[in-house]
Structures are given as structure tokens and as C-alpha cells.
C-alpha positions as CSV (number, residue, x, y, z in Angstrom):
1,X,97.5,106.5,97.4
2,X,98.1,102.7,97.6
3,X,96.4,102.0,94.4
4,X,98.5,104.6,92.6
5,X,101.7,103.1,94.0
6,X,100.7,99.5,93.0
7,X,99.9,100.5,89.4
8,X,103.4,102.1,89.1
9,X,105.3,99.0,90.4
10,X,106.4,96.5,87.8
11,X,104.7,93.1,88.3
12,X,108.2,91.6,88.8
13,X,108.8,93.7,91.8
14,X,105.5,92.9,93.2
15,X,105.5,89.1,92.7
16,X,109.0,88.0,93.0
17,X,109.8,87.0,89.4
18,X,106.8,84.7,88.9
19,X,104.8,87.1,86.6
20,X,103.5,84.4,84.2
21,X,102.0,82.3,87.0
22,X,100.3,85.4,88.6
23,X,98.9,86.4,85.2
24,X,97.5,82.8,84.7
25,X,95.9,82.8,88.1
26,X,94.4,86.2,87.5
27,X,93.1,85.4,84.0
28,X,91.6,82.2,85.4
29,X,89.9,84.3,88.1
30,X,91.7,82.2,90.7
31,X,92.9,85.4,92.4
32,X,91.6,89.0,92.5
33,X,93.6,91.6,90.9
34,X,96.0,93.5,93.2
35,X,94.3,96.7,92.4
36,X,91.0,95.4,93.7
37,X,92.6,94.1,96.8
38,X,94.3,97.4,97.6
39,X,91.1,99.4,97.0
40,X,89.5,97.2,99.6
41,X,92.0,97.9,102.2
42,X,93.2,101.4,101.6
43,X,90.4,103.1,103.6
44,X,91.0,100.8,106.6
45,X,94.8,101.1,106.5
46,X,95.8,104.4,104.7
47,X,99.5,104.9,104.2
48,X,102.3,104.1,101.8
49,X,102.6,100.7,100.2
50,X,106.0,99.1,101.0
51,X,105.7,95.6,99.7
52,X,103.4,93.0,98.2
53,X,104.0,89.2,97.9
54,X,101.7,86.5,96.7
55,X,102.3,83.3,98.7
56,X,100.7,79.9,99.0
57,X,99.9,78.9,102.6
58,X,98.0,75.8,103.5
59,X,96.9,75.4,99.8
60,X,95.5,79.1,99.9
61,X,96.8,82.0,97.9
62,X,97.6,84.9,100.2
63,X,98.6,88.5,99.4
64,X,101.0,89.6,102.0
65,X,100.9,93.4,102.1
66,X,103.2,95.7,104.1
67,X,102.0,99.3,104.5
68,X,103.6,102.2,106.4
69,X,100.7,103.7,108.1
70,X,100.1,107.4,108.8
71,X,101.0,106.5,112.4
72,X,104.6,105.6,111.1
73,X,104.0,101.9,112.0
74,X,104.4,99.1,109.5
75,X,101.1,97.1,109.1
76,X,101.5,93.5,107.8
77,X,98.2,92.5,106.2
78,X,97.4,89.0,104.9
79,X,94.5,89.0,102.4
80,X,92.9,85.9,100.9
81,X,93.8,86.4,97.2
82,X,90.6,84.5,96.0
83,X,88.0,86.3,98.1
84,X,89.7,89.5,99.0
85,X,89.0,89.0,102.8
86,X,91.5,90.1,105.4
87,X,92.9,87.1,107.1
88,X,95.2,88.8,109.6
89,X,96.8,92.1,110.5
90,X,100.0,92.6,112.5
91,X,102.0,95.8,113.4
92,X,105.6,96.3,114.1
93,X,105.8,97.8,117.6
């Protein structure tokens, strides 16, 4: 479900108007494609994709992903954009 939603979203909506930079990073293999990242987390955090941003924090590129879980709670997931590893998960209470 998450992957399908991500594929339908235009890149500009996903990456806050910096599409060229994201394409360069992806083509240079500096970041993993968003579809791969979502495949890696959708089994652990099933639900509806709300928002994705690519941010730079402490010289690291991070995907910030918001998912409305089946439990009706918003999960904020930070993923290392280079390795695909989950860095942090927070929930709205």
C-alpha cells in the first residue's frame, strides 16, 4: 500500500521542490530510491503514507516519513537515505 502511494505521488510533492538534486543523489547512488526505502519499512509499519521529506541532518541524508498506522496513530520514521536503516521512530500520542 505504501509503495503504491509513493509511486503515484509526484516527486515535487515528495521532495519539496528540489527534484533535480534528489535525482542527482539517486543517480550517483548517494541515496536509495524511495520505493526501496518504503518496501523496507512497510511490513513493520503498515498503513497510509502521509508525507516524505529528504533532509540533511548532521551531514547525513535522512528520509523523514510519516505514516498513519492501522492503529490510527501517526508514526514518524527517520531512515538513513544511504543505507536504508531506520534511525528513529516516534508516534503521536
